[in-house]
MOPAC internal coordinates of N, CA, C and O (Angstrom, degrees):
PM7 1SCF
backbone

  N    0.0000 0     0.00 0     0.00 0    0    0    0
  C    1.4368 1     0.00 0     0.00 0    1    0    0
  C    1.5240 1   107.86 1     0.00 0    2    1    0
  O    1.2310 1   120.81 1   -74.93 1    3    2    1
  N    1.3100 1   116.05 1   105.07 1    3    2    1
  C    1.4606 1   120.86 1   177.09 1    5    3    2
  C    1.5152 1   108.87 1  -158.24 1    6    5    3
  O    1.2310 1   121.41 1   -31.78 1    7    6    5
  N    1.2933 1   114.91 1   148.22 1    7    6    5
  C    1.4493 1   121.05 1   177.33 1    9    7    6
  C    1.5217 1   108.71 1   -91.82 1   10    9    7
  O    1.2310 1   120.86 1    -8.90 1   11   10    9
  N    1.3271 1   115.95 1   171.10 1   11   10    9
  C    1.4566 1   120.73 1   178.05 1   13   11   10
  C    1.5214 1   108.84 1  -141.93 1   14   13   11
  O    1.2310 1   121.32 1   -26.68 1   15   14   13
  N    1.3131 1   115.09 1   153.32 1   15   14   13
  C    1.4556 1   122.00 1   175.54 1   17   15   14
  C    1.5169 1   106.82 1  -107.68 1   18   17   15
  O    1.2310 1   120.72 1   -48.83 1   19   18   17
  N    1.3336 1   116.22 1   131.17 1   19   18   17
  C    1.4621 1   120.94 1  -175.88 1   21   19   18
  C    1.5262 1   111.56 1  -108.76 1   22   21   19
  O    1.2310 1   121.14 1     2.58 1   23   22   21
  N    1.3291 1   115.42 1  -177.42 1   23   22   21
  C    1.4651 1   122.26 1  -172.92 1   25   23   22
  C    1.5220 1   116.12 1   -55.30 1   26   25   23
  O    1.2310 1   119.33 1   158.57 1   27   26   25
  N    1.3177 1   118.89 1   -21.43 1   27   26   25
  C    1.4575 1   120.36 1   179.68 1   29   27   26
  C    1.5187 1   113.86 1   -67.57 1   30   29   27
  O    1.2310 1   120.19 1   163.63 1   31   30   29
  N    1.3084 1   117.24 1   -16.37 1   31   30   29
  C    1.4683 1   122.82 1  -179.26 1   33   31   30
  C    1.5232 1   110.71 1   -59.25 1   34   33   31
  O    1.2310 1   120.81 1   -44.05 1   35   34   33
  N    1.3361 1   116.06 1   135.95 1   35   34   33
  C    1.4653 1   120.88 1   179.60 1   37   35   34
  C    1.5299 1   112.24 1  -109.42 1   38   37   35
  O    1.2310 1   120.23 1  -166.17 1   39   38   37
  N    1.3233 1   117.17 1    13.83 1   39   38   37
  C    1.4684 1   122.12 1   179.63 1   41   39   38
  C    1.5190 1   112.61 1    55.31 1   42   41   39
  O    1.2310 1   120.40 1  -130.84 1   43   42   41
  N    1.3163 1   116.85 1    49.16 1   43   42   41
  C    1.4691 1   120.83 1  -176.91 1   45   43   42
  C    1.5344 1   112.60 1   -84.54 1   46   45   43
  O    1.2310 1   119.43 1   169.17 1   47   46   45
  N    1.3137 1   118.69 1   -10.83 1   47   46   45
  C    1.4665 1   125.49 1   179.27 1   49   47   46
  C    1.5312 1   113.80 1    77.10 1   50   49   47
  O    1.2310 1   118.74 1   180.00 1   51   50   49
  N    1.3236 1   120.00 1     0.00 1   51   50   49
  C    1.4669 1   120.95 1  -176.85 1   53   51   50
  C    1.5251 1   111.92 1   -60.38 1   54   53   51
  O    1.2310 1   119.92 1   139.31 1   55   54   53
  N    1.3068 1   117.77 1   -40.69 1   55   54   53
  C    1.4610 1   121.36 1  -174.03 1   57   55   54
  C    1.5259 1   114.00 1   -78.92 1   58   57   55
  O    1.2310 1   120.23 1   150.29 1   59   58   57
  N    1.2943 1   117.16 1   -29.71 1   59   58   57
  C    1.4609 1   121.47 1  -172.00 1   61   59   58
  C    1.5230 1   112.37 1   -58.09 1   62   61   59
  O    1.2310 1   119.94 1   136.81 1   63   62   61
  N    1.3052 1   117.72 1   -43.19 1   63   62   61
  C    1.4635 1   120.33 1  -175.38 1   65   63   62
  C    1.5301 1   114.05 1   -79.38 1   66   65   63
  O    1.2310 1   119.53 1   163.31 1   67   66   65
  N    1.3240 1   118.50 1   -16.69 1   67   66   65
  C    1.4698 1   120.08 1  -177.95 1   69   67   66
  C    1.5280 1   113.70 1   -94.57 1   70   69   67
  O    1.2310 1   119.82 1   174.01 1   71   70   69
  N    1.3127 1   117.94 1    -5.99 1   71   70   69
  C    1.4656 1   120.88 1  -179.28 1   73   71   70
  C    1.5341 1   110.04 1   -74.13 1   74   73   71
  O    1.2310 1   119.88 1   -62.22 1   75   74   73
  N    1.3354 1   117.84 1   117.78 1   75   74   73
  C    1.4637 1   119.89 1  -178.49 1   77   75   74
  C    1.5255 1   113.55 1   -70.03 1   78   77   75
  O    1.2310 1   120.30 1   167.15 1   79   78   77
  N    1.3245 1   117.04 1   -12.85 1   79   78   77
  C    1.4626 1   120.81 1  -177.44 1   81   79   78
  C    1.5237 1   113.56 1  -110.28 1   82   81   79
  O    1.2310 1   120.50 1  -173.47 1   83   82   81
  N    1.3189 1   116.64 1     6.53 1   83   82   81
  C    1.4675 1   121.09 1  -177.07 1   85   83   82
  C    1.5246 1   111.30 1    50.79 1   86   85   83
  O    1.2310 1   120.99 1  -138.29 1   87   86   85
  N    1.3299 1   115.72 1    41.71 1   87   86   85
  C    1.4664 1   121.33 1  -176.85 1   89   87   86
  C    1.5194 1   113.01 1   -91.87 1   90   89   87
  O    1.2310 1   119.63 1   174.86 1   91   90   89
  N    1.3251 1   118.31 1    -5.14 1   91   90   89
  C    1.4598 1   121.23 1  -178.02 1   93   91   90
  C    1.5147 1   109.50 1  -102.54 1   94   93   91
  O    1.2310 1   121.41 1   -50.08 1   95   94   93
  N    1.3337 1   114.90 1   129.92 1   95   94   93
  C    1.4639 1   119.02 1  -178.49 1   97   95   94
  C    1.5172 1   111.22 1  -131.00 1   98   97   95
  O    1.2310 1   121.37 1   -31.67 1   99   98   97
  N    1.3127 1   114.99 1   148.33 1   99   98   97
  C    1.4592 1   120.62 1   175.96 1  101   99   98
  C    1.5203 1   108.11 1   -67.69 1  102  101   99
  O    1.2310 1   120.76 1   -45.29 1  103  102  101
  N    1.3117 1   116.15 1   134.71 1  103  102  101
  C    1.4597 1   121.79 1   179.96 1  105  103  102
  C    1.5166 1   108.31 1  -154.22 1  106  105  103
  O    1.2310 1   120.26 1    -9.52 1  107  106  105
  N    1.2864 1   117.11 1   170.48 1  107  106  105
  C    1.4587 1   122.33 1   177.87 1  109  107  106
  C    1.5199 1   108.30 1  -116.51 1  110  109  107
  O    1.2310 1   118.03 1   -41.24 1  111  110  109
  N    1.2856 1   121.36 1   138.76 1  111  110  109
  C    1.4564 1   127.70 1     6.64 1  113  111  110
  C    1.5236 1   113.01 1   -83.48 1  114  113  111
  O    1.2310 1   119.45 1   171.35 1  115  114  113
  N    1.3404 1   118.65 1    -8.65 1  115  114  113
  C    1.4622 1   121.62 1   178.59 1  117  115  114
  C    1.5213 1   109.06 1  -147.75 1  118  117  115
  O    1.2310 1   120.82 1   -12.36 1  119  118  117
  N    1.3128 1   116.03 1   167.64 1  119  118  117
  C    1.4563 1   121.15 1   179.65 1  121  119  118
  C    1.5246 1   110.37 1   -57.05 1  122  121  119
  O    1.2310 1   120.77 1   -17.62 1  123  122  121
  N    1.3182 1   116.13 1   162.38 1  123  122  121
  C    1.4574 1   121.49 1  -179.64 1  125  123  122
  C    1.5234 1   109.72 1  -136.82 1  126  125  123
  O    1.2310 1   121.23 1   -25.17 1  127  126  125
  N    1.3152 1   115.26 1   154.83 1  127  126  125
  C    1.4601 1   121.82 1   175.76 1  129  127  126
  C    1.5169 1   107.71 1  -109.92 1  130  129  127
  O    1.2310 1   120.60 1   -52.98 1  131  130  129
  N    1.3294 1   116.46 1   127.02 1  131  130  129
  C    1.4574 1   122.00 1   178.17 1  133  131  130
  C    1.5248 1   106.74 1   -76.90 1  134  133  131
  O    1.2310 1   120.84 1   -70.46 1  135  134  133
  N    1.3188 1   115.99 1   109.54 1  135  134  133
  C    1.4667 1   121.48 1  -172.84 1  137  135  134
  C    1.5256 1   112.90 1   -56.05 1  138  137  135
  O    1.2310 1   119.76 1   139.44 1  139  138  137
  N    1.2955 1   118.07 1   -40.56 1  139  138  137
  C    1.4592 1   121.61 1  -178.40 1  141  139  138
  C    1.5191 1   114.16 1   -67.82 1  142  141  139
  O    1.2310 1   120.22 1   163.55 1  143  142  141
  N    1.3171 1   117.18 1   -16.45 1  143  142  141
  C    1.4618 1   121.28 1  -179.87 1  145  143  142
  C    1.5269 1   112.54 1  -103.21 1  146  145  143
  O    1.2310 1   119.89 1   161.08 1  147  146  145
  N    1.3282 1   117.82 1   -18.92 1  147  146  145
  C    1.4615 1   121.44 1  -175.96 1  149  147  146
  C    1.5235 1   110.58 1   -79.86 1  150  149  147
  O    1.2310 1   121.12 1   -53.62 1  151  150  149
  N    1.3290 1   115.47 1   126.38 1  151  150  149
  C    1.4610 1   121.33 1   176.42 1  153  151  150
  C    1.5244 1   111.00 1  -113.54 1  154  153  151
  O    1.2310 1   120.55 1  -171.46 1  155  154  153
  N    1.3405 1   116.55 1     8.54 1  155  154  153
  C    1.4649 1   122.93 1  -174.79 1  157  155  154
  C    1.5241 1   110.66 1    58.53 1  158  157  155
  O    1.2310 1   120.94 1  -155.89 1  159  158  157
  N    1.3214 1   115.81 1    24.11 1  159  158  157
  C    1.4710 1   124.65 1   178.51 1  161  159  158
  C    1.5281 1   113.35 1    68.38 1  162  161  159
  O    1.2310 1   119.94 1  -168.74 1  163  162  161
  N    1.3275 1   117.71 1    11.26 1  163  162  161
  C    1.4654 1   121.05 1   177.88 1  165  163  162
  C    1.5309 1   108.40 1   -60.72 1  166  165  163
  O    1.2310 1   121.11 1   -50.70 1  167  166  165
  N    1.3121 1   115.48 1   129.30 1  167  166  165
  C    1.4562 1   120.69 1  -178.91 1  169  167  166
  C    1.5203 1   113.29 1    92.19 1  170  169  167
  O    1.2310 1   120.47 1   163.58 1  171  170  169
  N    1.3373 1   116.70 1   -16.42 1  171  170  169
  C    1.4584 1   120.95 1   178.81 1  173  171  170
  C    1.5275 1   111.92 1  -110.46 1  174  173  171
  O    1.2310 1   120.67 1   136.11 1  175  174  173
  N    1.3327 1   116.33 1   -43.89 1  175  174  173
  C    1.4630 1   122.50 1  -176.36 1  177  175  174
  C    1.5251 1   109.54 1  -142.57 1  178  177  175
  O    1.2310 1   120.69 1   -18.16 1  179  178  177
  N    1.3372 1   116.29 1   161.84 1  179  178  177
  C    1.4610 1   120.58 1   177.79 1  181  179  178
  C    1.5241 1   111.53 1   -73.49 1  182  181  179
  O    1.2310 1   119.99 1   148.32 1  183  182  181
  N    1.3187 1   117.63 1   -31.68 1  183  182  181
  C    1.4603 1   123.04 1  -177.64 1  185  183  182
  C    1.5218 1   109.48 1  -126.00 1  186  185  183
  O    1.2310 1   119.91 1   -31.40 1  187  186  185
  N    1.3247 1   117.78 1   148.60 1  187  186  185
  C    1.4613 1   119.65 1   174.87 1  189  187  186
  C    1.5351 1   110.20 1   -59.33 1  190  189  187
  O    1.2310 1   120.79 1   -57.93 1  191  190  189
  N    1.3028 1   116.10 1   122.07 1  191  190  189
  C    1.4566 1   121.06 1  -174.41 1  193  191  190
  C    1.5178 1   113.29 1   -65.97 1  194  193  191
  O    1.2310 1   119.62 1   147.51 1  195  194  193
  N    1.3156 1   118.33 1   -32.49 1  195  194  193
  C    1.4674 1   120.57 1   179.32 1  197  195  194
  C    1.5252 1   110.73 1   -62.46 1  198  197  195
  O    1.2310 1   120.35 1   137.51 1  199  198  197
  N    1.3260 1   116.94 1   -42.49 1  199  198  197
  C    1.4573 1   120.69 1  -179.53 1  201  199  198
  C    1.5280 1   111.33 1   -72.26 1  202  201  199
  O    1.2310 1   120.42 1   147.47 1  203  202  201
  N    1.3307 1   116.80 1   -32.53 1  203  202  201
  C    1.4645 1   120.09 1   179.80 1  205  203  202
  C    1.5253 1   111.89 1   -66.15 1  206  205  203
  O    1.2310 1   120.24 1   147.52 1  207  206  205
  N    1.3096 1   117.16 1   -32.48 1  207  206  205
  C    1.4594 1   119.85 1  -175.87 1  209  207  206
  C    1.5315 1   112.78 1   -98.84 1  210  209  207
  O    1.2310 1   119.85 1   164.52 1  211  210  209
  N    1.3062 1   117.89 1   -15.48 1  211  210  209
  C    1.4717 1   121.45 1  -175.49 1  213  211  210
  C    1.5301 1   111.78 1   -62.20 1  214  213  211
  O    1.2310 1   120.30 1   -55.49 1  215  214  213
  N    1.3429 1   117.03 1   124.51 1  215  214  213
  C    1.4662 1   120.31 1  -179.75 1  217  215  214
  C    1.5289 1   113.79 1   -84.30 1  218  217  215
  O    1.2310 1   120.33 1   179.80 1  219  218  217
  N    1.3283 1   116.98 1    -0.20 1  219  218  217
  C    1.4664 1   121.24 1  -177.67 1  221  219  218
  C    1.5209 1   109.37 1  -111.27 1  222  221  219
  O    1.2310 1   120.71 1   -66.98 1  223  222  221
  N    1.3124 1   116.25 1   113.02 1  223  222  221
  C    1.4565 1   120.44 1   179.95 1  225  223  222
  C    1.5255 1   110.73 1   -62.72 1  226  225  223
  O    1.2310 1   120.95 1   -48.25 1  227  226  225
  N    1.3124 1   115.78 1   131.75 1  227  226  225
  C    1.4581 1   121.60 1   176.47 1  229  227  226
  C    1.5121 1   115.83 1    82.62 1  230  229  227
  O    1.2310 1   119.26 1  -175.45 1  231  230  229
  N    1.3176 1   119.01 1     4.55 1  231  230  229
  C    1.4659 1   120.77 1  -176.32 1  233  231  230
  C    1.5234 1   113.46 1   -79.86 1  234  233  231
  O    1.2310 1   120.31 1   159.07 1  235  234  233
  N    1.3247 1   117.02 1   -20.93 1  235  234  233
  C    1.4662 1   120.66 1   179.92 1  237  235  234
  C    1.5197 1   107.74 1  -119.73 1  238  237  235
  O    1.2310 1   121.49 1   -53.80 1  239  238  237
  N    1.3373 1   114.75 1   126.20 1  239  238  237
  C    1.4650 1   120.62 1  -175.36 1  241  239  238
  C    1.5233 1   110.88 1  -123.19 1  242  241  239
  O    1.2310 1   121.66 1   -20.40 1  243  242  241
  N    1.3354 1   114.43 1   159.60 1  243  242  241
  C    1.4594 1   119.69 1   177.37 1  245  243  242
  C    1.5247 1   110.25 1   -88.83 1  246  245  243
  O    1.2310 1   120.41 1     8.34 1  247  246  245
  N    1.3008 1   116.82 1  -171.66 1  247  246  245
  C    1.4674 1   121.49 1  -177.10 1  249  247  246
  C    1.5282 1   113.52 1   -64.49 1  250  249  247
  O    1.2310 1   120.28 1   162.99 1  251  250  249
  N    1.3372 1   117.07 1   -17.01 1  251  250  249
  C    1.4623 1   121.51 1   178.42 1  253  251  250
  C    1.5291 1   112.10 1   -99.07 1  254  253  251
  O    1.2310 1   121.08 1  -169.99 1  255  254  253
  N    1.3345 1   115.53 1    10.01 1  255  254  253
  C    1.4682 1   123.37 1  -178.10 1  257  255  254
  C    1.5245 1   112.74 1    67.06 1  258  257  255
  O    1.2310 1   120.11 1  -156.57 1  259  258  257
  N    1.3333 1   117.39 1    23.43 1  259  258  257
  C    1.4569 1   121.90 1   175.93 1  261  259  258
  C    1.5276 1   108.49 1   -91.19 1  262  261  259
  O    1.2310 1   120.38 1   -48.55 1  263  262  261
  N    1.3304 1   116.88 1   131.45 1  263  262  261
  C    1.4690 1   119.27 1  -177.78 1  265  263  262
  C    1.5281 1   111.92 1   -68.80 1  266  265  263
  O    1.2310 1   121.05 1   -42.26 1  267  266  265
  N    1.3297 1   115.60 1   137.74 1  267  266  265
  C    1.4559 1   120.14 1   178.44 1  269  267  266
  C    1.5192 1   111.71 1   -80.14 1  270  269  267
  O    1.2310 1   120.29 1   156.91 1  271  270  269
  N    1.3184 1   117.06 1   -23.09 1  271  270  269
  C    1.4631 1   121.79 1   173.27 1  273  271  270
  C    1.5315 1   106.39 1  -128.33 1  274  273  271
  O    1.2310 1   120.85 1   -99.72 1  275  274  273
  N    1.3435 1   115.97 1    80.28 1  275  274  273
  C    1.4658 1   120.80 1  -174.13 1  277  275  274
  C    1.5305 1   112.77 1   -68.29 1  278  277  275
  O    1.2310 1   120.37 1   -15.54 1  279  278  277
  N    1.3252 1   116.89 1   164.46 1  279  278  277
  C    1.4719 1   120.57 1   178.51 1  281  279  278
  C    1.5317 1   111.00 1   -51.11 1  282  281  279
  O    1.2310 1   121.49 1   -47.86 1  283  282  281
  N    1.3263 1   114.75 1   132.14 1  283  282  281
  C    1.4550 1   121.52 1  -178.89 1  285  283  282
  C    1.5175 1   113.75 1    95.77 1  286  285  283
  O    1.2310 1   119.83 1   163.63 1  287  286  285
  N    1.3255 1   117.93 1   -16.37 1  287  286  285
  C    1.4606 1   120.20 1  -175.92 1  289  287  286
  C    1.5244 1   112.13 1   -69.12 1  290  289  287
  O    1.2310 1   119.43 1   144.04 1  291  290  289
  N    1.3038 1   118.69 1   -35.96 1  291  290  289
  C    1.4621 1   119.79 1   179.66 1  293  291  290
  C    1.5211 1   111.09 1   -70.00 1  294  293  291
  O    1.2310 1   120.34 1   143.61 1  295  294  293
  N    1.3199 1   116.95 1   -36.39 1  295  294  293
  C    1.4620 1   120.67 1   177.59 1  297  295  294
  C    1.5187 1   110.32 1   -63.80 1  298  297  295
  O    1.2310 1   120.90 1   135.02 1  299  298  297
  N    1.3384 1   115.88 1   -44.98 1  299  298  297
  C    1.4594 1   119.56 1  -179.95 1  301  299  298
  C    1.5193 1   110.64 1   -63.86 1  302  301  299
  O    1.2310 1   120.03 1   136.76 1  303  302  301
  N    1.3307 1   117.54 1   -43.24 1  303  302  301
  C    1.4520 1   121.63 1   179.83 1  305  303  302
  C    1.5315 1   110.85 1   -61.18 1  306  305  303
  O    1.2310 1   120.32 1   134.34 1  307  306  305
  N    1.3270 1   116.99 1   -45.66 1  307  306  305
  C    1.4615 1   120.91 1  -179.94 1  309  307  306
  C    1.5191 1   111.09 1   -62.33 1  310  309  307
  O    1.2310 1   119.98 1   139.55 1  311  310  309
  N    1.3106 1   117.64 1   -40.45 1  311  310  309
  C    1.4603 1   120.58 1  -178.55 1  313  311  310
  C    1.5266 1   112.58 1   -76.41 1  314  313  311
  O    1.2310 1   120.16 1   153.68 1  315  314  313
  N    1.3177 1   117.30 1   -26.32 1  315  314  313
  C    1.4573 1   120.16 1   175.59 1  317  315  314
  C    1.5262 1   111.08 1   -69.58 1  318  317  315
  O    1.2310 1   120.36 1   156.84 1  319  318  317
  N    1.3215 1   116.91 1   -23.16 1  319  318  317
  C    1.4635 1   121.44 1  -178.02 1  321  319  318
  C    1.5202 1   111.97 1   -87.05 1  322  321  319
  O    1.2310 1   119.60 1   173.56 1  323  322  321
  N    1.3298 1   118.37 1    -6.44 1  323  322  321
  C    1.4688 1   120.22 1  -178.96 1  325  323  322
  C    1.5126 1   112.40 1   -72.17 1  326  325  323
  O    1.2310 1   120.10 1   180.00 1  327  326  325

């Protein structure tokens, strides 16, 4: 059980500081998640914090390569807050 960061990542640093397990590291060409340290925030939060804060839709995926914040999710979230 571990998440991954894919090519859409722009290295904005938003996710690095919110990871309760320090599983996110700066890397090239984009940030990476250390699989052995990632717990998907189970036991700490209801949702993976990296995906909750990520400003890039589709940049963080689960073990099945499904995006945790798929295209359109940020628009819906922003409009739900109005």
